[in-house]
C-alpha positions in Angstrom: 5.7 -39.4 332.2 6.0 -38.2 328.5 7.2 -35.3 327.0 6.4 -33.1 323.7 9.0 -31.8 321.6 7.8 -29.0 319.2 10.3 -27.9 316.2 10.0 -24.1 315.2 11.9 -24.1 312.0 12.9 -20.3 311.4 15.9 -18.4 312.3 16.8 -14.5 311.5 20.0 -15.8 309.9 22.1 -18.8 309.3 24.8 -19.6 311.7 28.0 -20.6 309.9 28.1 -24.1 311.9 24.5 -25.1 311.9 22.9 -28.0 310.0 19.5 -28.3 311.6 16.5 -27.9 309.8 15.5 -24.2 309.5 14.6 -21.3 307.2 15.6 -17.6 307.4 12.2 -16.7 305.6 9.2 -16.2 307.6 6.6 -16.3 304.9 5.3 -19.6 305.9 5.5 -19.2 309.7 1.4 -18.6 309.9 0.7 -21.4 307.6 3.3 -23.7 309.5 1.8 -22.6 313.1 -1.5 -24.0 312.0 0.0 -27.0 310.7 1.7 -27.6 314.1 -1.8 -27.5 315.6 -3.0 -30.0 313.2 -0.3 -32.5 313.8 -0.9 -32.0 317.6 -4.7 -33.0 316.9 -4.2 -36.0 314.4 -1.3 -37.3 317.1 -3.3 -36.6 320.2 -3.3 -40.7 321.0 0.2 -41.2 320.2 1.4 -40.9 324.1 -1.4 -43.2 325.0 -3.0 -40.4 327.0 -0.1 -40.3 329.5 0.3 -37.1 331.5 2.9 -34.9 330.0 5.8 -33.9 332.5 7.9 -31.8 330.0 7.3 -29.4 326.8 10.2 -28.2 324.7 10.2 -25.7 322.0 13.3 -26.3 319.9 14.7 -25.0 316.5 15.3 -23.1 314.7 14.5 -20.1 316.8 11.3 -20.7 318.7 11.8 -17.2 320.7 10.8 -15.8 317.4 7.3 -16.8 318.2 4.7 -14.0 319.1 1.9 -14.0 321.9 -0.7 -14.9 318.8 1.6 -17.9 317.9 1.9 -19.3 321.6 -2.0 -18.8 321.8 -2.5 -21.2 319.1 -0.1 -23.7 320.1 -1.0 -23.6 324.0 -4.9 -23.6 323.3 -4.4 -26.8 321.3 -1.9 -28.4 323.3 -4.4 -27.9 326.5 -7.0 -29.5 324.2 -5.6 -32.7 323.7 -3.0 -32.9 326.5 -2.9 -33.0 330.1 0.4 -32.1 332.0 1.6 -32.0 335.6 1.2 -28.7 337.4 5.0 -28.5 337.7 5.6 -29.5 334.2 9.0 -28.2 332.9 8.2 -25.9 329.9 11.3 -24.9 328.1 12.0 -22.4 325.2 15.0 -22.3 323.0 15.8 -18.4 322.8 18.5 -16.3 321.3 19.6 -13.5 323.4 18.4 -10.5 320.9 14.8 -11.9 321.1 14.7 -11.5 324.9 13.4 -8.3 326.1 11.3 -7.3 329.3 8.2 -7.6 327.0 9.3 -11.1 325.5 10.0 -12.5 329.0 6.4 -11.3 330.1 4.8 -13.3 327.3 6.7 -16.6 327.8 6.0 -16.4 331.9 2.4 -15.9 330.5 2.0 -19.1 328.7 4.0 -21.1 331.7 7.2 -21.4 330.2 9.6 -21.9 333.2 12.8 -22.4 331.8 14.7 -20.8 328.7 17.7 -22.4 327.1 19.7 -19.6 325.8 21.8 -19.6 322.5 24.6 -17.5 324.1 27.6 -19.4 322.4 30.1 -16.8 323.6 30.5 -13.7 325.6 33.0 -12.3 322.9 32.1 -10.5 319.9 34.8 -12.0 317.4 33.6 -15.5 318.2 30.0 -14.3 317.8 30.9 -12.7 314.4 32.9 -15.8 313.2 29.9 -18.0 313.9 27.6 -15.5 312.4 25.4 -15.2 315.3 22.7 -12.6 315.1 23.3 -10.9 318.6 26.6 -9.6 320.3 28.1 -10.0 323.7 26.3 -7.2 325.4 22.9 -8.7 324.4 24.2 -11.8 325.8 24.6 -10.2 329.2 21.8 -8.3 329.1 19.2 -10.8 328.6 20.2 -13.0 331.3 19.9 -9.9 333.6 16.6 -9.5 332.4 15.5 -13.1 333.1 16.8 -13.2 336.4 15.5 -9.8 337.4 12.0 -11.2 336.2 12.2 -14.3 338.7 12.9 -16.4 335.5 15.8 -18.2 337.0 15.7 -21.5 335.6 18.3 -20.8 333.1 20.4 -22.7 330.5 23.1 -21.3 328.1 24.8 -22.8 325.1 28.8 -22.3 325.1 30.8 -23.5 321.9 34.3 -24.5 322.5 37.2 -25.3 320.0 36.3 -22.2 317.9 39.0 -20.8 315.4 38.6 -17.5 317.4 38.4 -19.0 320.6 41.5 -18.7 322.8 42.1 -20.5 325.9 42.0 -17.2 327.7 38.6 -16.4 326.2 37.3 -19.9 326.9 38.4 -19.4 330.7 36.5 -16.1 330.9 33.3 -17.7 329.3 33.3 -20.0 332.0 33.9 -17.7 334.7 31.3 -15.6 333.4 28.7 -18.1 333.5 29.6 -19.3 337.2 29.9 -15.5 338.1 26.1 -15.0 336.8 25.0 -18.1 338.7 23.7 -20.0 335.6 22.4 -23.0 336.8 22.8 -25.1 333.7 25.4 -25.0 330.7 25.2 -27.0 327.5 28.7 -27.0 326.0 29.4 -28.2 322.4 32.8 -28.7 320.3 32.6 -26.7 317.2 32.3 -29.4 314.5 32.2 -29.3 310.7 29.0 -30.5 309.3 28.3 -30.9 305.7 26.4 -28.2 303.5 26.8 -25.6 306.2 28.7 -22.3 305.6 31.7 -23.4 307.8 32.2 -26.4 305.8 32.2 -24.5 302.6 34.7 -22.0 304.1 37.3 -24.8 305.0 36.7 -26.5 301.7 37.9 -23.5 299.8 40.6 -22.6 302.3 39.4 -19.4 303.3 39.7 -20.5 307.1 41.7 -23.4 308.9 40.0 -26.5 310.3 39.5 -26.2 314.2 42.5 -27.5 316.2 41.1 -30.6 317.7 43.8 -30.2 320.5 42.7 -27.0 321.4 39.4 -28.3 321.4 40.2 -31.3 323.7 42.1 -28.8 326.0 39.2 -26.4 326.4 36.7 -29.3 327.4 39.3 -30.6 329.6 39.2 -27.2 331.6 35.5 -26.8 331.2 35.0 -30.2 333.0 37.5 -29.2 336.0 36.4 -25.7 336.5 32.7 -26.6 336.7 33.0 -29.5 338.6 35.3 -27.6 341.4 32.3 -25.1 341.5 29.8 -28.0 342.3 28.3 -28.6 338.9 27.5 -32.1 337.8 28.7 -33.2 334.5 25.6 -35.2 334.2 25.8 -35.7 330.4 28.7 -35.4 327.7 27.7 -31.8 326.8 25.7 -30.8 329.5 26.5 -29.4 333.2 24.2 -28.5 335.9 24.2 -27.5 339.6 22.4 -30.4 341.5 19.1 -31.5 340.7 18.9 -29.0 338.1 19.1 -30.9 335.2 17.1 -30.5 332.2 14.2 -32.9 333.0 13.1 -33.1 329.1 16.5 -34.1 327.9 17.3 -36.3 330.8 14.0 -38.4 330.2 15.4 -38.7 326.3 18.8 -40.0 327.4 17.0 -42.3 329.9 14.3 -43.8 327.1 11.5 -42.1 328.2 8.7 -42.0 325.4 8.1 -38.7 323.7 6.3 -37.1 320.6 7.7 -34.7 318.2 5.9 -32.2 316.6 6.8 -29.9 313.5 9.0 -30.3 310.3 12.0 -32.6 311.0 10.8 -33.6 314.6 11.3 -37.2 315.8 9.0 -39.3 318.1 9.7 -42.2 320.4 7.2 -44.5 321.8 9.5 -47.5 323.1 8.9 -49.9 320.2 9.3 -47.5 317.2 10.8 -44.2 316.1 9.0 -41.9 313.9 10.2 -38.6 312.0 8.5 -35.9 310.0 9.6 -34.5 306.5 12.3 -31.8 307.0 10.7 -29.6 304.5 8.3 -26.8 305.6 6.1 -26.6 302.2 5.7 -30.5 302.3 4.7 -30.6 306.1 2.4 -27.9 305.5 0.6 -29.2 302.5 0.3 -32.6 303.7 -1.2 -31.8 307.0 -3.3 -29.8 304.9 -4.9 -33.1 303.6 -5.2 -34.4 307.1 -2.2 -36.8 306.4 0.8 -37.3 308.5 4.1 -36.3 306.9 6.1 -39.1 308.6 8.1 -42.2 308.5 8.2 -45.0 311.0 11.1 -47.5 311.9 10.0 -50.4 314.2 12.9 -51.1 316.4 14.4 -54.6 316.9 16.3 -56.0 320.0 19.6 -55.1 318.4 18.4 -51.5 317.9 17.1 -51.0 321.2 20.5 -52.3 322.9 22.6 -50.1 320.5 20.2 -47.1 321.4 20.5 -47.7 325.0 24.4 -47.9 324.8 24.5 -44.7 322.8 22.4 -42.6 325.0 23.2 -44.2 328.4 26.9 -43.9 328.1 26.7 -40.5 327.5 25.3 -39.9 331.2 26.5 -40.0 334.7 24.0 -42.9 335.4 25.7 -44.9 332.8 24.9 -48.5 331.6 22.8 -50.8 334.0 23.8 -54.5 333.0 20.4 -55.8 334.5 18.9 -53.6 331.7 20.7 -55.2 329.1 20.2 -58.8 330.4 16.5 -58.1 330.2 17.1 -57.6 326.4 18.4 -61.1 325.8 21.5 -63.4 325.9 22.6 -62.5 322.7 23.4 -58.8 323.3 24.4 -59.2 327.0 27.1 -61.8 325.8 28.2 -59.0 323.2 28.4 -56.4 326.0 30.3 -58.5 328.4 32.9 -59.5 326.0 33.3 -56.1 324.5 33.3 -54.0 327.6 36.3 -55.8 328.8 38.6 -53.8 326.2 37.1 -50.3 327.2 37.6 -51.0 330.8 41.2 -52.2 330.4 42.0 -49.1 328.2 40.6 -46.9 331.1 37.6 -45.5 329.2 35.1 -47.2 331.3 34.7 -48.0 334.9 32.7 -50.5 336.7 30.9 -50.3 339.8 29.2 -53.7 340.4 26.3 -53.8 337.3 26.7 -50.2 336.6 29.2 -48.9 334.0 30.2 -45.0 333.2 32.7 -43.4 331.2 36.0 -42.2 333.0 37.2 -38.7 332.2 39.4 -39.7 329.4 36.3 -42.0 328.1 34.2 -38.7 327.8 36.5 -37.7 324.8 35.5 -40.6 322.8 32.0 -41.6 324.1 30.4 -42.4 320.4 33.3 -44.3 319.3 33.2 -46.4 322.7 29.5 -47.0 322.3 29.8 -48.1 318.7 32.4 -50.6 319.6 30.0 -52.4 321.8 27.3 -52.2 319.4 25.4 -55.3 318.1 25.6 -55.5 314.1 23.2 -57.9 312.3 
């Protein structure tokens, strides 16, 4: 089963930490929705007519879309794709966009899962991050969803922020558990170039986030959620049993998907492609019936490296038989390199399966890179 990702590159305002592709101007929104529909049509054969199991609206802030926008997109999707009756359809949403009326629109179009950008239940955190909502709106919107029967919810939380004390972080976790949120995506506040946060640190307006505090907060997150029955199924993701994000889980397991919209990526097992990260160029090129994308064909080393990078992040880990099917070269690299990680207590082995230990979860990307095959 394949997935569709649709990137909606618009936000009301720029969060200080965000380096995703987006615009705070909605001037091109109508033209971009039309271009998205054109891309859906032009790439209708990319997934080889496989039935769709997931649709994911990301961004940006796709909860800014109107009923008219959804009508255009879903009408086009239904014309060119078939999906399972119980397909997971996720919408990323900001708390200030979630009202009783908007939930009715979401449900009208079959959206059955919301990923809500809460980030924190404290106004001082939200102000520091330059979020568009406040803490009361975060609490209220979750209640609206649950009252409407839209209970398949995920919330984003950010730890390690300059303003987030350990006590505040523990309250954020407890609030999540008390509200019976089935899925949590938790991210460390990172400093990315070309963001407002990077500029404020570079000009000495604020301090660099404290990595020791971030690690302590990540540790408490793992312990508390595990004690309350959540599976830590991917480095940044926790859920109650069997309530994993299907779309993202398929991505980590190497299932093919198509990415629609500016900056969106696609994967069909043999290649990766990515769209231009510029709204105007994206619109103009599709107006000419031309796809605004570049493609990279994956060699064996690249497939091996990607399998390590994604697989090690999950509770399912790395299967030696999968690597062996890629050939003797990468198998030898893996077997010789994995010993050090096991001896250092970063990796645990169970038969042919290799997963990160709790200590290894702090260094997942570094561990994967140490196992890479380099041409």
